N, CA, C and O atoms as a Tinker XYZ file with bonds, in Angstrom:
   368  protein
     1  N     52.283000   93.363000    5.669000    73     2
     2  CA    52.386000   94.779000    5.961000    64     1     3
     3  C     51.209000   95.506000    5.294000    63     2     4     5
     4  O     50.879000   95.241000    4.138000    81     3
     5  N     50.593000   96.410000    6.030000    73     3     6
     6  CA    49.434000   97.129000    5.521000    64     5     7
     7  C     49.839000   98.080000    4.403000    63     6     8     9
     8  O     50.931000   98.649000    4.416000    81     7
     9  N     48.948000   98.241000    3.442000    73     7    10
    10  CA    49.214000   99.148000    2.329000    64     9    11
    11  C     48.691000  100.539000    2.683000    63    10    12    13
    12  O     47.697000  101.006000    2.126000    81    11
    13  N     49.385000  101.194000    3.626000    73    11    14
    14  CA    48.975000  102.513000    4.094000    64    13    15
    15  C     50.164000  103.458000    3.994000    63    14    16    17
    16  O     51.275000  103.114000    4.399000    81    15
    17  N     49.927000  104.654000    3.452000    73    15    18
    18  CA    50.970000  105.676000    3.367000    64    17    19
    19  C     51.256000  106.186000    4.770000    63    18    20    21
    20  O     50.331000  106.523000    5.509000    81    19
    21  N     52.542000  106.247000    5.145000    73    19    22
    22  CA    52.922000  106.649000    6.498000    64    21    23
    23  C     52.749000  108.145000    6.740000    63    22    24    25
    24  O     52.696000  108.580000    7.890000    81    23
    25  N     52.659000  108.941000    5.670000    73    23    26
    26  CA    52.514000  110.382000    5.852000    64    25    27
    27  C     51.068000  110.846000    5.686000    63    26    28    29
    28  O     50.563000  111.601000    6.517000    81    27
    29  N     50.401000  110.406000    4.628000    73    27    30
    30  CA    49.056000  110.905000    4.338000    64    29    31
    31  C     47.956000  110.003000    4.867000    63    30    32    33
    32  O     46.812000  110.437000    5.000000    81    31
    33  N     48.285000  108.745000    5.174000    73    31    34
    34  CA    47.264000  107.823000    5.653000    64    33    35
    35  C     46.412000  107.240000    4.543000    63    34    36    37
    36  O     45.387000  106.609000    4.805000    81    35
    37  N     46.830000  107.447000    3.309000    73    35    38
    38  CA    46.080000  106.909000    2.167000    64    37    39
    39  C     46.099000  105.385000    2.236000    63    38    40    41
    40  O     47.148000  104.786000    2.471000    81    39
    41  N     44.935000  104.757000    2.030000    73    39    42
    42  CA    44.806000  103.307000    2.132000    64    41    43
    43  C     43.959000  102.777000    0.991000    63    42    44    45
    44  O     43.372000  103.565000    0.250000    81    43
    45  N     43.877000  101.433000    0.824000    73    43    46
    46  CA    43.085000  100.884000   -0.272000    64    45    47
    47  C     41.619000  101.303000   -0.192000    63    46    48    49
    48  O     41.039000  101.396000    0.889000    81    47
    49  N     41.033000  101.555000   -1.373000    73    47    50
    50  CA    39.624000  101.924000   -1.450000    64    49    51
    51  C     38.815000  100.779000   -2.033000    63    50    52    53
    52  O     39.367000   99.858000   -2.636000    81    51
    53  N     37.499000  100.843000   -1.848000    73    51    54
    54  CA    36.622000   99.797000   -2.364000    64    53    55
    55  C     35.939000  100.273000   -3.630000    63    54    56    57
    56  O     35.752000  101.471000   -3.842000    81    55
    57  N     35.573000   99.324000   -4.461000    73    55    58
    58  CA    34.856000   99.643000   -5.687000    64    57    59
    59  C     34.275000   98.378000   -6.270000    63    58    60    61
    60  O     34.248000   97.333000   -5.620000    81    59
    61  N     33.809000   98.479000   -7.499000    73    59    62
    62  CA    33.257000   97.298000   -8.152000    64    61    63
    63  C     33.611000   97.310000   -9.629000    63    62    64    65
    64  O     33.781000   98.361000  -10.247000    81    63
    65  N     33.712000   96.130000  -10.161000    73    63    66
    66  CA    33.977000   95.946000  -11.581000    64    65    67
    67  C     32.667000   95.467000  -12.203000    63    66    68    69
    68  O     32.114000   94.451000  -11.783000    81    67
    69  N     32.178000   96.187000  -13.187000    73    67    70
    70  CA    30.888000   95.867000  -13.800000    64    69    71
    71  C     31.128000   95.150000  -15.122000    63    70    72    73
    72  O     31.823000   95.664000  -15.999000    81    71
    73  N     30.542000   93.951000  -15.261000    73    71    74
    74  CA    30.630000   93.179000  -16.490000    64    73    75
    75  C     29.380000   93.444000  -17.313000    63    74    76    77
    76  O     28.265000   93.351000  -16.802000    81    75
    77  N     29.562000   93.772000  -18.578000    73    75    78
    78  CA    28.427000   94.057000  -19.458000    64    77    79
    79  C     28.487000   93.161000  -20.680000    63    78    80    81
    80  O     29.561000   92.734000  -21.103000    81    79
    81  N     27.334000   92.886000  -21.234000    73    79    82
    82  CA    27.297000   92.129000  -22.490000    64    81    83
    83  C     26.286000   92.779000  -23.409000    63    82    84    85
    84  O     25.416000   93.530000  -22.967000    81    83
    85  N     26.408000   92.485000  -24.681000    73    83    86
    86  CA    25.489000   93.043000  -25.667000    64    85    87
    87  C     26.155000   94.114000  -26.498000    63    86    88    89
    88  O     27.317000   94.464000  -26.293000    81    87
    89  N     25.396000   94.617000  -27.430000    73    87    90
    90  CA    25.897000   95.641000  -28.338000    64    89    91
    91  C     25.169000   96.951000  -28.050000    63    90    92    93
    92  O     23.949000   96.953000  -27.885000    81    91
    93  N     25.899000   98.064000  -27.987000    73    91    94
    94  CA    25.316000   99.355000  -27.661000    64    93    95
    95  C     24.267000   99.754000  -28.691000    63    94    96    97
    96  O     24.372000   99.398000  -29.864000    81    95
    97  N     23.245000  100.505000  -28.240000    73    95    98
    98  CA    22.187000  100.961000  -29.145000    64    97    99
    99  C     22.748000  101.850000  -30.247000    63    98   100   101
   100  O     22.295000  101.806000  -31.390000    81    99
   101  N     23.759000  102.672000  -29.878000    73    99   102
   102  CA    24.400000  103.546000  -30.866000    64   101   103
   103  C     24.956000  102.757000  -32.037000    63   102   104   105
   104  O     24.954000  103.214000  -33.180000    81   103
   105  N     25.435000  101.550000  -31.720000    73   103   106
   106  CA    26.102000  100.741000  -32.747000    64   105   107
   107  C     25.148000   99.747000  -33.391000    63   106   108   109
   108  O     25.586000   98.838000  -34.096000    81   107
   109  N     23.847000   99.907000  -33.159000    73   107   110
   110  CA    22.881000   99.061000  -33.846000    64   109   111
   111  C     22.371000   97.885000  -33.049000    63   110   112   113
   112  O     21.633000   97.062000  -33.591000    81   111
   113  N     22.732000   97.771000  -31.791000    73   111   114
   114  CA    22.276000   96.651000  -30.977000    64   113   115
   115  C     21.020000   97.008000  -30.189000    63   114   116   117
   116  O     20.403000   98.048000  -30.416000    81   115
   117  N     20.658000   96.134000  -29.267000    73   115   118
   118  CA    19.470000   96.385000  -28.446000    64   117   119
   119  C     19.845000   96.963000  -27.081000    63   118   120   121
   120  O     18.971000   97.181000  -26.242000    81   119
   121  N     21.118000   97.208000  -26.854000    73   119   122
   122  CA    21.562000   97.839000  -25.615000    64   121   123
   123  C     22.442000   96.931000  -24.785000    63   122   124   125
   124  O     22.394000   95.706000  -24.891000    81   123
   125  N     23.239000   97.564000  -23.963000    73   123   126
   126  CA    24.136000   96.822000  -23.082000    64   125   127
   127  C     23.381000   96.395000  -21.830000    63   126   128   129
   128  O     22.498000   97.111000  -21.357000    81   127
   129  N     23.726000   95.232000  -21.298000    73   127   130
   130  CA    23.103000   94.721000  -20.086000    64   129   131
   131  C     24.183000   94.327000  -19.095000    63   130   132   133
   132  O     25.201000   93.741000  -19.467000    81   131
   133  N     23.953000   94.653000  -17.825000    73   131   134
   134  CA    24.881000   94.273000  -16.765000    64   133   135
   135  C     24.644000   92.805000  -16.437000    63   134   136   137
   136  O     23.526000   92.404000  -16.114000    81   135
   137  N     25.724000   91.992000  -16.524000    73   135   138
   138  CA    25.578000   90.566000  -16.243000    64   137   139
   139  C     26.169000   90.178000  -14.894000    63   138   140   141
   140  O     25.757000   89.178000  -14.306000    81   139
   141  N     27.134000   90.958000  -14.394000    73   139   142
   142  CA    27.740000   90.640000  -13.100000    64   141   143
   143  C     28.428000   91.871000  -12.545000    63   142   144   145
   144  O     28.916000   92.715000  -13.297000    81   143
   145  N     28.465000   91.967000  -11.231000    73   143   146
   146  CA    29.206000   93.026000  -10.543000    64   145   147
   147  C     30.077000   92.344000   -9.496000    63   146   148   149
   148  O     29.565000   91.683000   -8.593000    81   147
   149  N     31.402000   92.504000   -9.618000    73   147   150
   150  CA    32.313000   91.894000   -8.659000    64   149   151
   151  C     33.037000   92.989000   -7.886000    63   150   152   153
   152  O     33.301000   94.066000   -8.422000    81   151
   153  N     33.356000   92.711000   -6.634000    73   151   154
   154  CA    34.037000   93.679000   -5.794000    64   153   155
   155  C     35.521000   93.711000   -6.140000    63   154   156   157
   156  O     36.097000   92.709000   -6.563000    81   155
   157  N     36.127000   94.881000   -5.953000    73   155   158
   158  CA    37.560000   95.013000   -6.177000    64   157   159
   159  C     38.127000   96.058000   -5.228000    63   158   160   161
   160  O     37.381000   96.778000   -4.564000    81   159
   161  N     39.458000   96.135000   -5.170000    73   159   162
   162  CA    40.145000   97.104000   -4.319000    64   161   163
   163  C     41.016000   98.005000   -5.182000    63   162   164   165
   164  O     41.701000   97.534000   -6.091000    81   163
   165  N     40.987000   99.292000   -4.897000    73   163   166
   166  CA    41.870000  100.251000   -5.545000    64   165   167
   167  C     43.048000  100.466000   -4.602000    63   166   168   169
   168  O     42.879000  101.021000   -3.516000    81   167
   169  N     44.238000  100.032000   -5.007000    73   167   170
   170  CA    45.413000  100.113000   -4.134000    64   169   171
   171  C     46.166000  101.419000   -4.368000    63   170   172   173
   172  O     46.287000  101.856000   -5.513000    81   171
   173  N     46.675000  102.054000   -3.309000    73   171   174
   174  CA    47.474000  103.263000   -3.484000    64   173   175
   175  C     48.851000  102.914000   -4.063000    63   174   176   177
   176  O     49.366000  101.815000   -3.857000    81   175
   177  N     49.423000  103.858000   -4.779000    73   175   178
   178  CA    50.739000  103.657000   -5.383000    64   177   179
   179  C     51.803000  103.998000   -4.344000    63   178   180   181
   180  O     52.241000  105.144000   -4.240000    81   179
   181  N     52.216000  102.981000   -3.571000    73   179   182
   182  CA    53.192000  103.197000   -2.503000    64   181   183
   183  C     54.601000  102.882000   -2.979000    63   182   184   185
   184  O     54.821000  101.938000   -3.737000    81   183
   185  N     55.543000  103.681000   -2.524000    73   183   186
   186  CA    56.947000  103.485000   -2.843000    64   185   187
   187  C     57.735000  103.437000   -1.536000    63   186   188   189
   188  O     57.407000  104.132000   -0.575000    81   187
   189  N     58.777000  102.609000   -1.514000    73   187   190
   190  CA    59.661000  102.528000   -0.345000    64   189   191
   191  C     60.806000  103.513000   -0.586000    63   190   192   193
   192  O     61.606000  103.339000   -1.505000    81   191
   193  N     60.871000  104.549000    0.256000    73   191   194
   194  CA    61.788000  105.666000    0.018000    64   193   195
   195  C     62.600000  105.940000    1.277000    63   194   196   197
   196  O     62.083000  105.851000    2.390000    81   195
   197  N     63.875000  106.275000    1.095000    73   195   198
   198  CA    64.690000  106.724000    2.229000    64   197   199
   199  C     64.363000  108.188000    2.494000    63   198   200   201
   200  O     64.393000  109.013000    1.581000    81   199
   201  N     64.052000  108.505000    3.741000    73   199   202
   202  CA    63.676000  109.877000    4.084000    64   201   203
   203  C     64.237000  110.240000    5.444000    63   202   204   205
   204  O     64.510000  109.374000    6.275000    81   203
   205  N     64.403000  111.542000    5.658000    73   203   206
   206  CA    64.853000  112.048000    6.957000    64   205   207
   207  C     63.612000  112.299000    7.797000    63   206   208   209
   208  O     62.788000  113.152000    7.466000    81   207
   209  N     63.482000  111.540000    8.902000    73   207   210
   210  CA    62.335000  111.693000    9.792000    64   209   211
   211  C     62.854000  111.835000   11.219000    63   210   212   213
   212  O     63.549000  110.955000   11.729000    81   211
   213  N     62.511000  112.944000   11.853000    73   211   214
   214  CA    62.965000  113.263000   13.208000    64   213   215
   215  C     64.486000  113.229000   13.322000    63   214   216   217
   216  O     65.023000  112.774000   14.331000    81   215
   217  N     65.180000  113.707000   12.292000    73   215   218
   218  CA    66.631000  113.796000   12.320000    64   217   219
   219  C     67.373000  112.528000   11.972000    63   218   220   221
   220  O     68.603000  112.539000   11.933000    81   219
   221  N     66.673000  111.428000   11.717000    73   219   222
   222  CA    67.360000  110.193000   11.342000    64   221   223
   223  C     66.846000  109.700000    9.999000    63   222   224   225
   224  O     65.704000  109.955000    9.617000    81   223
   225  N     67.716000  108.986000    9.292000    73   223   226
   226  CA    67.379000  108.478000    7.964000    64   225   227
   227  C     66.789000  107.086000    8.113000    63   226   228   229
   228  O     67.399000  106.209000    8.725000    81   227
   229  N     65.602000  106.884000    7.551000    73   227   230
   230  CA    65.004000  105.560000    7.572000    64   229   231
   231  C     64.118000  105.374000    6.349000    63   230   232   233
   232  O     63.765000  106.336000    5.668000    81   231
   233  N     63.764000  104.116000    6.081000    73   231   234
   234  CA    62.894000  103.801000    4.956000    64   233   235
   235  C     61.442000  103.949000    5.375000    63   234   236   237
   236  O     61.052000  103.519000    6.461000    81   235
   237  N     60.648000  104.555000    4.513000    73   235   238
   238  CA    59.218000  104.700000    4.770000    64   237   239
   239  C     58.456000  104.304000    3.511000    63   238   240   241
   240  O     58.967000  104.416000    2.396000    81   239
   241  N     57.222000  103.839000    3.711000    73   239   242
   242  CA    56.341000  103.531000    2.580000    64   241   243
   243  C     55.426000  104.732000    2.385000    63   242   244   245
   244  O     54.580000  105.033000    3.227000    81   243
   245  N     55.612000  105.411000    1.254000    73   243   246
   246  CA    54.935000  106.679000    1.015000    64   245   247
   247  C     54.240000  106.630000   -0.333000    63   246   248   249
   248  O     54.746000  106.017000   -1.273000    81   247
   249  N     53.080000  107.273000   -0.434000    73   247   250
   250  CA    52.369000  107.332000   -1.703000    64   249   251
   251  C     53.099000  108.299000   -2.636000    63   250   252   253
   252  O     53.788000  109.215000   -2.186000    81   251
   253  N     52.937000  108.081000   -3.931000    73   251   254
   254  CA    53.617000  108.935000   -4.907000    64   253   255
   255  C     53.088000  110.359000   -4.851000    63   254   256   257
   256  O     53.815000  111.301000   -5.166000    81   255
   257  N     51.839000  110.528000   -4.457000    73   255   258
   258  CA    51.285000  111.872000   -4.339000    64   257   259
   259  C     51.995000  112.649000   -3.236000    63   258   260   261
   260  O     52.218000  113.852000   -3.371000    81   259
   261  N     52.354000  111.965000   -2.137000    73   259   262
   262  CA    53.080000  112.620000   -1.048000    64   261   263
   263  C     54.487000  113.008000   -1.499000    63   262   264   265
   264  O     55.005000  114.049000   -1.095000    81   263
   265  N     55.106000  112.169000   -2.339000    73   263   266
   266  CA    56.447000  112.480000   -2.852000    64   265   267
   267  C     56.381000  113.699000   -3.759000    63   266   268   269
   268  O     57.230000  114.585000   -3.666000    81   267
   269  N     55.372000  113.754000   -4.644000    73   267   270
   270  CA    55.230000  114.880000   -5.567000    64   269   271
   271  C     54.941000  116.185000   -4.833000    63   270   272   273
   272  O     55.401000  117.248000   -5.249000    81   271
   273  N     54.180000  116.108000   -3.741000    73   271   274
   274  CA    53.867000  117.307000   -2.966000    64   273   275
   275  C     55.073000  117.822000   -2.196000    63   274   276   277
   276  O     55.081000  118.971000   -1.755000    81   275
   277  N     56.097000  116.983000   -2.030000    73   275   278
   278  CA    57.292000  117.395000   -1.299000    64   277   279
   279  C     57.146000  117.206000    0.205000    63   278   280   281
   280  O     57.770000  117.928000    0.983000    81   279
   281  N     56.328000  116.245000    0.622000    73   279   282
   282  CA    56.126000  116.007000    2.050000    64   281   283
   283  C     57.298000  115.285000    2.696000    63   282   284   285
   284  O     57.413000  115.263000    3.921000    81   283
   285  N     58.179000  114.685000    1.872000    73   283   286
   286  CA    59.347000  114.020000    2.435000    64   285   287
   287  C     60.602000  114.791000    2.052000    63   286   288   289
   288  O     60.644000  115.457000    1.018000    81   287
   289  N     61.626000  114.692000    2.899000    73   287   290
   290  CA    62.932000  115.256000    2.569000    64   289   291
   291  C     63.906000  114.103000    2.452000    63   290   292   293
   292  O     64.112000  113.341000    3.396000    81   291
   293  N     64.498000  113.991000    1.284000    73   291   294
   294  CA    65.444000  112.909000    1.054000    64   293   295
   295  C     66.791000  113.269000    1.672000    63   294   296   297
   296  O     67.157000  114.444000    1.708000    81   295
   297  N     67.535000  112.270000    2.161000    73   295   298
   298  CA    68.833000  112.562000    2.776000    64   297   299
   299  C     69.864000  112.951000    1.725000    63   298   300   301
   300  O     69.728000  112.618000    0.548000    81   299
   301  N     70.902000  113.664000    2.170000    73   299   302
   302  CA    71.980000  114.057000    1.270000    64   301   303
   303  C     72.755000  112.819000    0.836000    63   302   304   305
   304  O     72.906000  111.866000    1.601000    81   303
   305  N     73.236000  112.848000   -0.386000    73   303   306
   306  CA    74.013000  111.712000   -0.882000    64   305   307
   307  C     75.346000  111.653000   -0.163000    63   306   308   309
   308  O     75.980000  112.682000    0.074000    81   307
   309  N     75.767000  110.450000    0.183000    73   307   310
   310  CA    77.028000  110.323000    0.904000    64   309   311
   311  C     78.195000  110.456000   -0.072000    63   310   312   313
   312  O     78.102000  110.050000   -1.230000    81   311
   313  N     79.301000  111.035000    0.418000    73   311   314
   314  CA    80.447000  111.293000   -0.443000    64   313   315
   315  C     81.574000  110.297000   -0.214000    63   314   316   317
   316  O     82.474000  110.182000   -1.046000    81   315
   317  N     81.537000  109.579000    0.897000    73   315   318
   318  CA    82.607000  108.636000    1.196000    64   317   319
   319  C     82.252000  107.261000    0.661000    63   318   320   321
   320  O     81.082000  106.898000    0.533000    81   319
   321  N     83.317000  106.495000    0.346000    73   319   322
   322  CA    83.131000  105.139000   -0.166000    64   321   323
   323  C     83.040000  104.172000    0.993000    63   322   324   325
   324  O     83.439000  104.502000    2.110000    81   323
   325  N     82.526000  102.993000    0.747000    73   323   326
   326  CA    82.266000  102.026000    1.800000    64   325   327
   327  C     83.545000  101.557000    2.488000    63   326   328   329
   328  O     83.547000  101.370000    3.705000    81   327
   329  N     84.626000  101.363000    1.745000    73   327   330
   330  CA    85.859000  100.842000    2.319000    64   329   331
   331  C     86.713000  101.866000    3.034000    63   330   332   333
   332  O     87.587000  101.495000    3.818000    81   331
   333  N     86.483000  103.146000    2.784000    73   331   334
   334  CA    87.299000  104.205000    3.376000    64   333   335
   335  C     86.909000  104.444000    4.840000    63   334   336   337
   336  O     85.802000  104.140000    5.284000    81   335
   337  N     87.891000  105.008000    5.562000    73   335   338
   338  CA    87.573000  105.461000    6.920000    64   337   339
   339  C     86.994000  106.872000    6.803000    63   338   340   341
   340  O     87.315000  107.603000    5.865000    81   339
   341  N     86.164000  107.243000    7.732000    73   339   342
   342  CA    85.525000  108.554000    7.683000    64   341   343
   343  C     86.560000  109.645000    7.950000    63   342   344   345
   344  O     87.362000  109.536000    8.877000    81   343
   345  N     86.537000  110.697000    7.130000    73   343   346
   346  CA    87.462000  111.828000    7.301000    64   345   347
   347  C     86.979000  112.690000    8.453000    63   346   348   349
   348  O     85.772000  112.863000    8.625000    81   347
   349  N     87.914000  113.249000    9.264000    73   347   350
   350  CA    87.497000  114.104000   10.374000    64   349   351
   351  C     86.825000  115.370000    9.842000    63   350   352   353
   352  O     87.201000  115.899000    8.796000    81   351
   353  N     85.834000  115.836000   10.578000    73   351   354
   354  CA    85.086000  117.032000   10.162000    64   353   355
   355  C     85.965000  118.273000   10.323000    63   354   356   357
   356  O     86.706000  118.410000   11.297000    81   355
   357  N     85.862000  119.167000    9.348000    73   355   358
   358  CA    86.646000  120.397000    9.396000    64   357   359
   359  C     85.989000  121.389000   10.340000    63   358   360   361
   360  O     84.781000  121.617000   10.275000    81   359
   361  N     86.809000  121.987000   11.234000    73   359   362
   362  CA    86.257000  122.968000   12.167000    64   361   363
   363  C     86.419000  124.350000   11.567000    63   362   364   365
   364  O     87.417000  124.643000   10.908000    81   363
   365  N     85.426000  125.199000   11.802000    73   363   366
   366  CA    85.509000  126.562000   11.254000    64   365   367
   367  C     85.419000  127.599000   12.323000    63   366   368
   368  O     85.472000  128.793000   12.030000    81   367
C-alpha cells in the first residue's frame, strides 16, 4: 500500500544522509570532510483513522498534520453493546 495521505496527498520525500569524518576546526581539528552521501526517504507520519466520509464511516490513512488541522470528522461513539439488539429510534 502506498504511503500517501488520502486527504492532503502528502507522500514520501527524497533527501540524502551526509557522512562526515574529522574534527571540527572550532574544536582544534583540521576540519570536517564529507566521506559519503547516501540517498534516503522522508516518510510522512500516517495514521489509520476511522472517519466519516460521504456519510459513511470507513478507515482512512491520514497524515497527522491533516488530523491536527481538523480535516477529518470522527464518527460518534456508539452507545449500544455488541450483544444487545438495537433500540428503536424515538420519534419526535
